N, C-alpha and C positions, 0 to 999 in steps of 0.2 A: 827751044826745040820741043814742043809739047808732045809730039807723038813719035819721037825718035828715040832709039836706045842711046843712053849715055855710056861713055867709056867707063867700065867698072874695074876697079882695082882689086880690092879685097872684100868690100862690104856690099854685098848684093842687096841686102835689106834696105840700107840707106839709099842706094840707087833707086830702088823701087819707090821709096817715099818721095824722092825728088820728082820722079815721073808722075806720081799720083798728085803731088801738090800742084803741078802744072795743069792737071785735069780736074781741079776742084770745081764742083758745081757752083755756079754763081748764085748770089742771093736773088737776083731777078728771075732766074730760071726756076728755082725751087728752094725757098728759104729753109724749109725743114730739112731737105736733103743736104743743103750746104752746111747746116749746123751739125748734123750727124756725121758727115764726112770729116769736117774740120776737127771735131773732138777726137776722132780716131787718128787722123793723119798728123795732127799736131802732138800726138803722144800724150794726150791728157787722160784718156780712159778707153776702155773697150768693154764690150759685152762679155760676161763670164759664162762658164759652163753651167751655172745655176740660173735657171730662167728668171728673168726680171731683175737680176743683180748685175753689178758692174765691178770691174777691176779698175781702180784708180792707179794709173801708171806713175812712175817716179816724177816725171816732169809736172803732171797734174797735181800730184800730192805735194810737191814742193810749193806750188801756188797756194794750196789749201793750208799748208803749214805756216805760210806768211800771214794768211788771213787769221788763222788760229792765234798766232803769236801776238798780233796787234789787238785782236778782240780780248784775249786773255789779259793783256796789259791794261786795257780800258776797264775791264771788269774789276780787276784788283785795285785800280785807282779809285773806283767807286765803292770800295769796301767789301767786295765779294770774295769768297774763298771757294776753292775747288774741292769736290768730294766725288765719290763714286758709289752708285747704288746698283742693286741686282738687275740683271737682264730679264729675269722671270718674275711675273706677278701672279700670285694665286687668284683664280677666277673670282672667289668671294670678295677678295680685297679690291679687285678691279671694278666690280660692279657696285661697290659701296656708294660712289657718287654717280647717281643714275644718269644724269645728262651726259657726263663724260663717257660712261660705258656705252650708252646708246649711240653717241656720236662716232665712236671708233669701232663698234662691234663688227661691222662688215669688213674691216680691214685687218682683223686680228689673226695672227698665226698662233696655233695652240699646240702645246705639248701634252700628249695624252698617255704616253708610255715611257718607261725609263730603261728598256732593254731590248736588244735584238737577240736572235738565236739562229742557228743554222737551219736552212730550209731543207727538210728531209726529202721533199719531192723534187728539189732542184739543187743537186750537189754543187757546192762552191758558191751558193747564193745565201743571202740572209733574209729573214722575215721578222716582223714585229712579234715579240713574245706576247701572246694573249694573256698570259699570267702576270705580266708586268705592267698592268694598267695602274696609273696614278690614282690615288684616292680622290685627289682634286686636281683638275686640269690647271696647267700653268699657261698664262698668256705671255707671249714674247712681246716685250714692251713696245707699244706704238707711241707712247709718251709716258712719263714717269710720275705724274702727279700722285697716283694711288700708292705706289711703294714709298715715295718720299714722304707723303703726309702721314702714312701709317708709322713711319720712323720718327717724324717730328713729334708725335704724341709722347714719346719717351724723352725727347730733348727739351720740351717746354713745360715748365711748371709755374714760373713767375715772370713778371714783367722784366726782371733783370736778365732773363734769357733771350729777350727780344731786342732788336730784330735779328732773325736768322737770315743771313744773306749767302745763299749757297748756289753754286753753279756746278754742272758736270758736263764733261766732254764725253760723248758716247755714240753708239750706234743704235738705231731704232728700226723696227720692221713694220711696214704698212703694206699689206698685200695688194699690189696693183696689178690690174689686168693688162693695161696698155702702158708700157714703160718707154722712157727716153733718157739717155745718159745724162746724169746730174739733175735733170728737171723732175723726173718721176721714176724712182726705182723702188723695188720691194724693200731693200735695205739701204739706208743712207746714214751719213755721219752728220752730227750736229752738236750744238751745245744747248742745254736747257737750264735756265736759271729758275730757282724756286725759293721764294722768300716768304717769311712770316713776320707780321707786324702787330703792334699793340692797338693801333687805331686805323680806322677806315682811311683817313686823310693821308696817313703815312704810306699805306699800301698804294693808294692812287698816285701819290708823288713818285713812288718807286716805279710803277708801270710807265709813267710818262718819262721818267729819267732814262729808263732802258730803251724806250723807243728813240729818244734823242741820241743815246749812245750809238745805236744801230745806224741812225741817219748820218751821224758824224763819220762813222766808219765807212759806210757805203759811198758817201759823197767825197770825203777827203782822201780815202785810201784807194777805193775802187774807181773813183772818178765817174760815179753814176748818180745823177740827180734823182731825188725821190720826193714824193708827196706824202706828208704826214697826215694821218687821218684816223677815223674810227670806223670799224666795221658795222654794218647793219646787224640787227638781231639775228637774221637768217645766216649771215656769214660769220658770226661770232664763234670763237672757240667753244667747244662743247664743255660746259661747266663754268664758264666765265660770266661775270656780270657786264664786262666791257672788254673789247679787244681793240688795242691801238695797233696801227700798222704803218709800214712804209711801202709805197707802191712805186715801181719803176716802169719805164716804157722801153720796150725793145725796138730794134730797127724795123721790124715788120709791122709795127703799129699795135702789137699785143702788149698787155700789161703783165707784170710779174710781181707777185708779192715777195718782197725782199726780206721782210722780217716782221715778227709780231710780238706784242707784249700784252699780257692779259691781266686785268684786275679780276681776281677770283672771288672777291667778297669774302664771306665766311663759309662758302659752299663746301669746300674740302675740309675745313676745320670742323664743321658740323658732321660731315660724313665719317670722319675718323676721330671725332671727339677730342680735338686738340684745343685745350683750354689753358688759360694762365690766370694766376692771381694778380689782380691789378694793385696799385699802390694802396687802395683801401682794403685790400684783402678779399675782394669779391671775384668770383670766377667769371671769366669772359672767354668767348671764342676768339681765336686770333684771326687776323685778316691776311689774305694771301695774294701772291702774284706768281705768274710764270711767264717766261719769255725765251725765245729761241731763234736762231738762224741755222741754216744747214748748208750742205754741199750744193744745194740749188743755186747758191750765190755764184758758183763756178759757171753755171749755165747763163746767169745774168751777165757775167763778165764777158763771155764769148759773144753773146748776142748784142751787147751794147756797143762794143768798140771795133770788133773784127771786120775784115773786108774780104774781097774775093781772092786775095793772095794768101790769106791765113789769119792767124791770131794777131791782135794788136793789144799789147799788155801795158797798163799804166805802170810807170817806173816804180811807184811805191809797192807794187805787187809782184813785179817780175822777178823770178828766181835769178835770172841773169840780166843785169841792166845794160851791160856793155859787152859786146863780143868783138874780138879783134882778129882779123883774118890777114895773114901774111901773103904777099904775092911775090914769087921769086922763081928763078930758073936754076940757080946753082946753090950748093951747100954753103958757100961763102956768103951769098946774099941772105940765105935763111938765118945763118948764125948772127949776122949783123943786125937784121931785123929783130930777131928774138931778143938780143941784148937790149935793144931800145924798148921793145914791148914790155919786157919783164920789169924794167925801171918804171915805165908808165903805169903798169898794173899795180905796183907797190904804192904809188902816189894816189891812185884812185881808191884803192882799198883803205888807205888812211882816212879817206873821207866817208867811209861806209858804203862805197859803191861796189856792187858785186860785178866781177869781171871774169870773162872766160877768154883765154887765148886758144883759138882753134888752130893748133899747129899740126893737125893730122896730115900725114903725107899720102893718105889713101884716097883723098878727094881733091878735086880741082876747086879753085876759089869760087867759080860760078855755082857749083853745087852747094858749097857752104853758104853763099849768099842766099840762095833759094831756101835752104833748110832753116836758117835762122829767121828769115822773113816769115816762113810758115809758122814758126814757133813764137813769133811776136816779140823778139828781143828789141827793146826800145831804141837802142843806139848800136850801130855797127861802124867799126873803124877798119879801114883797109890801109895797108902800108906796103909799098913796094920799093924797088931800088931808086926810082925817081924821087919818091918822098924822102928817102934817106938823104939824097943829094940836096934837095930843096929845103929840108928841115920842116916838112909838113906831114899832115895826115888827111885822108879823106874820111869825113864823118857823115854818115847817112842816118836819117830819121826814119823809123818804121812807120810812124803814124801818118805822115804825109808824103813819104817816099822821096823827100828832098835830100840833096847832098851839098856839103860845103867843104872847101879846102881850108884847113885850120893850121896855123903855125904851131910848131912843136912846143914852143915856150908858153903858148896860150891855151893849149888843148885841155889841160886839167880843169881850169876855171870854166872854160867853154862847155865842157861836158857836164860839170856840176850844174851850171845854169840851164843847160839844154834839158836835162832830166826834169827839172822843176817846170820848165816851159811846156814840155810834152804833157806832164801831169795836168797842168792847168788847161792846156788846149783841148785835151781829151774831154775834160769835164765841160768846158765851154761849148764844145761841139755837140755833146750829148744833151746839154741843157737847151741849146737852140732848137735841136730836133724835138725834144719833149715839149717845149713851150709852143712851138708851131703846130703841135698835134694835140692841143687842148682846144676843143671846138664847142662853143655854145650852140645848142640845138633847141628849137622851141615847138616842134611838131614831131609826131612819130614817123611821118614820111621822111622828114629831114634827118631824123635819128638813124633810120635804116640806110639812107643814101650815104651819109657821112661814114657810117660804120663800114660799109662795103667798099667805098671808093677811096677814103682817106685813112680810116682807122684812127688809132690813138684814143685819148680820153675824150668822152662826150660829156660835157657839163649840161645836165638836164634837170629840170624840176621833177620831183617824185612825190607822190602823195603820202609816203611814209608807211604803206601797207606791204606786208609780206606777199599778199596775193598779186599785187601789181608787179612787184620785184620778180616773182616767179614767172608770171606771164611774159614779161619782157625777155627774160632768160630763155624761156621755151621758144619764143618766136624768133629771137635774134642771136642766141648764144652769148649775149653780152650780160655781164653781171655788174652789180654796184661794187666797184673796187674799194671805195671809201667815201666817207663824209669828211671832206678836208677840214682840218682843224682851223684853217684860216679863211674858211668860206664866209662870204657876206650873206647874212640872213636877209632875204627879200621875199616879198609875197609874189607868188606866181601860180601857174597852173601846171599840173602834172602832165608830162609829155605824152603819157599813154591814156590816162583816164580823164584828164581835164579838171580833176578835183584840186582843191587848194593845196599849195605847197609853201613851205617856209624858207626854202633855199635849194640851190642846185647840188646835186651829188655827181660823182664821177663814175660813169659807166665805161666799160671796155671789154673786148674779148681778152681772155687771159690764159696763161700757161698754168 
């Protein structure tokens, strides 16, 4: 009943959510609107009272916490430790590495004063105290290389102090004019790894290792296939010698950069004079890396798997993996169902499966089904009086909306296997879509046609110049997402200029 009022018991807000979920804009109608509505209606996040910033709501933050926990485990398994560095960076320190400063300059928020005072002309209001101007402006970190490398100068004296393998979980600020929840906000959450090494080779190996860690996480945990590659010089991180990346493809045929890992060479070490005494006692500059993923991954998650009914969450990532809904008419039936459900929940939790028993008496089962469908819970179990008599459960999958009747004695093993199946099926479905949307194009007319009609990744020859890259971007809004690490080098002609090319690169429109 999409346009009818539902019977409301005590929770008007939830009833509104139910009605709104039925009116979710479809992806075919307006993909961007569908995304924005879904993020809000599924209780992931909302726009805040601060322009360009978001509030991550408890359900959305619970997903981010699961991402955090898994990544943190992977970082520590690869030898990294967590630390925390200041939010503010003195302007002189920030501009020490010129390319990095230049690359982020237009996005920086700046603190110029340290005090407010009462506004004498406007009683009850405040104004910036003109006498409280800072001697030196402070940059609110858009990234932390400057503050971290200035700190490393005091931490590194000898080869015995290396490698430094540090990660921090933090917020950063990049002033964005056009924002979208999770994908592009003025403030966002992320992790940033910053490492220092004795040799060039060791730093390159670290950069590649962390790219692979990100790829493993996104593919095995988030069920999103990615392409590993290198950025072009134009798209490279400001201040890096090389940027490794993982690129994913969303359902609307646009690409999304899911993570980056940068080989910094000695650029920051030279900018901040970070040297060490090698085994021969000679002074050398250290070699650096930095790498990060952010809450942008939440956007990738929504856009890769979800459908017109709401979120679809991979079991490995879902805060609630199984929701159980009782169907009853009398208190006696409810008590009998609850006794059985509580025992089942204990067995599932022993296996590490997160379970919610939705025993609210303020909502009907149909309302609950719609709510949990909207929120993407992978498995839903319904149990009523007939199920009690028959010794069965109704088990529904969120990913393909199928239902099965499962015997009581078999349901625990069934659900355990089902969660693994859903995880694998979501990845396989996304992989099939991605692979079917990688198209080789050999002329600029074909390039433009495929880009507008099919989308996805366009594998095209490129002459290797920044001028050609910029011109294609200007004419089509497509950028080179990466030079795939597994690409086959082959002679060809640039899709735009006709000049010689040594291999295809992947173009796409991107978020």
